[in-house]
N, C-alpha and C positions, 0 to 999 in steps of 0.2 A: 297739502293740496295747495296753498298759496305759492309754495316754491316751485311746484310742477307748472301751474299756471303761469308762473314768471318766465319759465323756461321755455314753455310752449307759444307764448302770445308773440305776436308780430309786431312791428313797430310802426303800425300804420294806424290811422285814426278814421274812421269812415267819414266820408262827404257825400252830398248829394251829386249825382252824375248828371250828365247831360243825355236826355233820353235820345236814343239813335233810332232811326228808321232803316228800311231796308231796301236801298234802291228807290225811294220813293213810293213803292208799292204799299197797298193796305195789305196789313196784317193782322193775324187773330193773337189776342194777348193770351198765353196759356195759363196767366195766374192774373188775380184780379189787381186793380190799380193800387197804388201805394196807401191810399186812404181808407181802402176796404179790406186789408189783408192785417193779419196779426203774425209778427215775425218776433221769436225769441231765440237767444243762442242755444247750440246744442251744448250740453255739459261732457266733461269729461269722460271719455269710455276707455276700456282696456287698451283696444287698439291705437287710440290716440296716445296714449299714456306711453305705448312701446314705442310709437313712431318718435314722439320727442326724446325717449330714452336713447335711441339708436343714433342719434345725431351727431354725436361727439362733440357737442359745443358748449358743454356745461359739465362743470364738475359734479359728480355723481357720489359723493363721498357721504352726504346726508341727505338723502330724498326721503321723506316721509311716504308711508303706504297710503296711496291714494284711496277714497272711499269706494273706487270703480273696482277696485283688486280685492276680493273676498277670498280668493284661493289661498289656503292657508299650507299647501305644499312646497316645495322648493321652488323658487322663484327662478325660471330659467331667461337669462338675459337675451334679448333680441339679437338679430343680426345686426351688422353695422349697416347704416342706412346705404353707403354705396359698398354692399359687401361683395359684389361681383369683380370689381375691379381692385379692391382691397385684397381677395383672393388671389387674383392673378399675381400680385406681388408676393404675397406668402409664398407660393408654389416656386416663384423665381428665388427667392431668398433662400427658401428652405433646401433648394438643391445646390447649394453653394460649396465649394469643397472647403471653405474655411472653418466649417463645424468641425473637420477633423484635426484641425490643430487645437487639440485639446487643451494642452499647456496655457496656450493664450487666455482662454476663458475661464479655467480654474484659477489663473492668476486675478483675474477680475472679481470672481467669486469670494477669494479669499481677502481681497482688498475690501469688499464690501463687508464681510463679517468683521474685520478687524477695525473699520473706520465708524460703523454705525452699530457695533456691538451685539449684533443679532446673528443667531448661528444659520437659522432656516433662510435659505435664498434659493432662486429658481429663475432661470432664463427660459422661455417658452416661446412659440410660436402658435397662435392660434388660426387652427384649419376649420374647415365648414362643421365637421360634427366633432372634432378632437382638439385637445390641447396638448400639444407635443413638447415635452420637456426637455430640453436640449442639454441642460447643465442643472444641478442641483445640489444642494445639501441638506438634508436631514427630512427630505420629502420623499425619497426613496420609491420613485416610480418614473416611468418613461412616458406615458402619456394618460389623460384625463378626459372622461366624456365631457364635451363642451357644456352640457348641461348641469354639471357639478363644477365647471371650471371659474373658480373666483376671477383669474386671469381674462376671461370673458368680458367682464363687467370694467376691469382696467381699460380694455381697447377702445371703449366707449367713453371714458371718462377723460375732461380735458385736465389734461396736467399730471393728475395722479388719482388714485383710487385708495383712500385710508378707512380702516376699520379698527377701531380702538378696541371694540369687544365685537367679533363677528358672531358670537352667540347671541346677541341682543338685538342684531340688526333684522328686520323683517325678510330682507331678501336672501340671509344666508343662515338663519337660525335653524333650518333644517337641513342644511347642506351636510352630506355624510363626511367630509373632512373637517367639519366643526363638530359634529356630535361625535364622531370617532376618529381612530388613527389618522393624521397626527394631531387631531384636537387642536387646530387652529383657533385662537383666540383673535391676536393682534395680526393685522395684515395691511401692509403698504405694497401696492403695485403702482409702476410708471410704464406707460405705453412705449415700446421701441417703435419710433417714428422713421419712415424712410424721409427722403428729401422732398419728397412732394407732399408728406405730412400723413401719409397713411400708415396706420397702426398695423403692424405684421405681429406683433406680439406683446409680452409684458416681461419685465424685468421686477421680481417681486422679493419682498422679503417677509417673514411671519415667523410668531412665536405662540405657544401654549399658554402664555400668560397675558392676561389683560393689561394694557396700558391706559394710563389717565390722559395724557398728550403726547404728541410727538412733534419736536420742534420743526419748524418749515425749513431750517436750515440743513436740517438732515433730507429732508425731503429733495430738496435742492441737490444735494450730493448723490443720492440715488439717481435722479435726472441725470447727473452727469455721466455717471456710469453707463444709462441707457445710452446716451449719444457715443461713448466709446465703443460700445457693442456695436453701434450702426455704422461707426468710422471704420472698423475692422471688417466688417462685411463689405463695405464699398471700396475698400482697399485691394488691388490686385492681388492675387494669391502668392505670388513668387515673391511681392515685397514683404506680405505677413510671415512667411518664411524665412525669407532674410532677416527680417528685424526680429522676430520672435524665437525662431529654431524651436526644436523638439527639446524636451528635458533630456538630460545628458543621462547616460548609463549609470554613472556614480549618484546622481540625484535620485533616480529610482531606487537602485539598491540601498541608499540611506533610508529612503522613505520607507521601504518594506521593513528593513531591520527595526527602526523607530516604532512601527506599527505593531510589529511580533512581539518587543518589549512591552509594549502598553498594554494589547489585549489578548495575546497569546497567541498559539497556533491554530491553523485550519483544522477542523476534526471532519470535513465532508467536501464533496466536489459535486460537479455536475449543474443541472438545471437547478437543483434545490438550493434554496438558501444556505449558505456556509455559515456553520456557528464556531465562533473562537472561543477557546476554553484554555487558561493560563496551566489547568492541570492535565489538560488533553482529553479531558471525559466530555460527554456532552453528544447530541446526535443531531443527525440532520432534520430540517422541518422545511416546509414550503410557506413562505408569507403569502398572506392572503389580503390582496389590495383589488379582487375581483368584484367591487361593487355591483350590484344590479339596481338599475334604475327604472324598470318597469313601473314600478307603483308609483312613479312620480309623472309618468306620462301616460298612463293606460287609457285614461279618458279622452287624451287628446288624439288617439291615434287615427280615429275617423277623419277628426278635423285636419290633421296634417296630411292625411290622404286625400281629402278633397281639396285642399289647396294645391297638391301636386298635380292632381288633375287639371286643375285650373290653370296651373303654369303651364303644364304641356300645351294645352288648347291655346292659350294667347301665344305661345311662342309658336306653334304651327301657324297660326294667322299670317305670320309674315312681315306686316307694316303695322305701324301704330294706328293708323284708321281701321283696319280690318280688325286689330285685336281691340281696340276700344268698341266697335259695335257687337263683337263676340262677348266682349264683357258687359256691355248694358244688357244683352240678350240674356245671359246668364243669371245677372242680378234679378231682372224682371222675373224669371222663370222661378228662380230658388227661392226668392223672399217674397214672390208675389204682389209686385209692384207693377202698378199700370204703366208707367211711364219713365225710362231711364236714359240718360244721356251724358257724355262726356263732353266737357267744355274747355276750350283754352282761353285765356284772358290775358291781355296785355293793358297796363295802365302806364301813362304818363301824367304825374301831378306836377304843376309849376309851383315854384318855391323862388325865394329871393335871399341872397346872402351877402355880406359885406366881402368885397373883393379880396382883402387881406385874409379871410379866412379859407378861400379856395385854391388850391395849389396853382399857380400863375401859368405853368406850362403844361397842364392835364387838362385834357378834354371830358376825361370821368373818371370818378372814383367809387370804389366799393363802399355803400353808404355803412355796411356794418362795421368798417375798419375806418369810416371817417370820424376823426376826433372832434370835429366841430359840429356834429349834427344837432346839437342844442342850440345852434345860431341860425338853425334855417327857419324861415318865416313863410307860411302858406301864402301864395299869389292869388291870382284871379282865379275862380273856381271854374268861370268859363272857358278857360284855356286848357283844362283838363282834357284827357282822352282816353277814353276806355273802349277797347275793342274786343269783341267775342268771336270764336268761332268753334262750331260745333265739330267735334271729331268723331263721335261714335254715335248711334240712337238705336232705341228699341222702343216699341209700342206706340208710335203715333208717327204720321206723316209731318215732319217738322217744316216743311219748305214753307209753309204759311202761317208759322208762328213767329211770335215777336219774343226773342230773347233778350229782355232788358238788361243794360248794363248796370243799373244801380243796385238791384236785389244781387247779383252775381258780384258786384264789387263789394258790398257791405258782407257778403259770405266770405269772399275772399280774404277780406282783411280782418276778419274775425277770427278769434281763437281756433274754435274746432268746427265752425259752420252754423248753420241757423236752420231752425224749425219754420215752417211757412204753414198758414192755416187760414181759410178763409169760407166764410158761408155763402157768398155771392154765386147765386144760381148761373149767371153768365159765364163765370169762369170754368174753363175746361177742366182745371184741378185745382180740388179744395185743401189738398195737404200735401206736405212733402218735406224734403231735406235738400240742403246744397251745401256741401263739403268739398273744402280746398284739400288736395292729397299730394300736391308738390308746389314749391315755390322757388323760383329762380332767385339767385343772388340779386337783390336790388342794386342799382347803379345811380349815381347822382350824374347827372350831363348837363354840361354847359349847352343853354338853348342856342347861343351864337357862337361863332368861330372865335376862336383865342383873339386874331388880330383884327376882328371886325370892329368899326366904330362904334357899333351899337352893343358892343358886349357889356358895357358898363353903364348903368343908369345914371341920372343925374344925382341921384342920394347916394351914389357911391356903391350900389347894391349890382351884382350879377344875376340875371335869371337864369335858373337850373330846373331841370325836371328830374323828378324821382323817377325813375321807369324800374318797373316791377313786372311780374306776369307769373303765371303757372297754370295749373289745370285743376278743374272741379267736377264733382260728380253731383247731379241731380238726380232725384228719385221722387216722383209724384204720384198720388192716386186721384182718381176723379171724385171720391167721396172718402170721408173718414173711416178707417178700419181699425179695430181693437188690436192693439200690440203691434200695429204696422210697422212702426217705427220705435220699437222698444230700443233699451240701450244695448242689449245684447246683438239686436238686427243692425243695428248703426254701427256697432263696432266691427261686426262681420263684414259689412258693405265697404266700410273704410279699409279693412284688411284687404279685400279682394282688389280695392282701387290700388294700393299700395304694390301688389304684384304686377299690375300694369306698369307701374312707376318703374318699379325695378328692372324690368326687362326692356323697357323703351323709353324712358325719360331721363332718369337720373343716371344711367350709365353711357 
């Protein structure tokens, strides 16, 4: 739980914001003033956990089972946070003729087995519903349903995904490839990354024997082979053919001779599995890797169908604004909420930093990659600027409502959002939730131009703004209702907002 909270937490600390009016006109506050309301954080839900899990920002090798996840069936990894753009690249790379140059990839597989001392190897691409096995050794299958693919976790994990004993990990202990053939216990996968950083698939090694540890040096070796694979795929096919060529006829003949001496001659042909017996005996059989996964997701079918219908509804809306309004109406109707809205927020917070810590020739830097972030000192709060804008709404005529920046700022900078409750009779709504469902990458921006005389203060500091922003969903009721905002309902509402994000915002 602590680990996941660390992964999902934002880098901001709440501060009191400036109250903002609306063109100087009198407005009605739809919530109670700050001193007459009770606000508490929303705890982790399943949808929030899956959202954090899908972002690809953290290594997922040792994620404990969160208290919110009580389902003991096979854990299906979520889609990548930017799944639509990732799938476009998967399709592009999957069609490359490079995959037909089998000796190139077989050579890579052979090197991996030799250098890492493990026979089980797989090179795959992860599609929307299936993991396609391009090349393998000891896996003996061409595709795997994504619901059971361990590679689908690898593409979400930063750097690598390591399971020393997959039969003990809560995410894979019910996986049919762990409980049955090929009885995987040890697994190590590294994502195959494009130049843009998108994970199109995984390079993995596995074994039926549990390992106590695995050296980081060996992980780096596997990462090096993954880079070699993408390098081959990014090289013009003519050059790949020229540099590597195909295996010579002599090599193939020698290989067949050696194989025959080792395992005997084939006793059957055709679509059935071929049996090799040195004495010539034996009969054909068909290998059974046709797993059935209906029992793992039987209870989720209605849920998936519902999400698909909502996805189509929002896509047909055509624009972000129309879609946000349609989503607000859907949530209000489905979950019996009086007032629902989608709100955009933009934040600029003043900080100061020593001149030598900020790149001299840069106007702005990515805050997540800024190595001197700890040197930032919060500036004058009165200079902070918080702007909100309604995107979609249902259940109320919001034109006369005052959407306070402070509570939305506090909700946006919280981990998962906030609960709101008030007994004040004059407040339009007495209970509700506000949850962020998308955050832009924050930037640290110089307040003044680089060559401006005012860019450096007398104390040697420069003024910078931490600019951030994103989208929130607010759901409110006029009075308290039993189970109106239960953990399951909050999770479902957040998941619905995630569909809007996937269609119109993050891609």
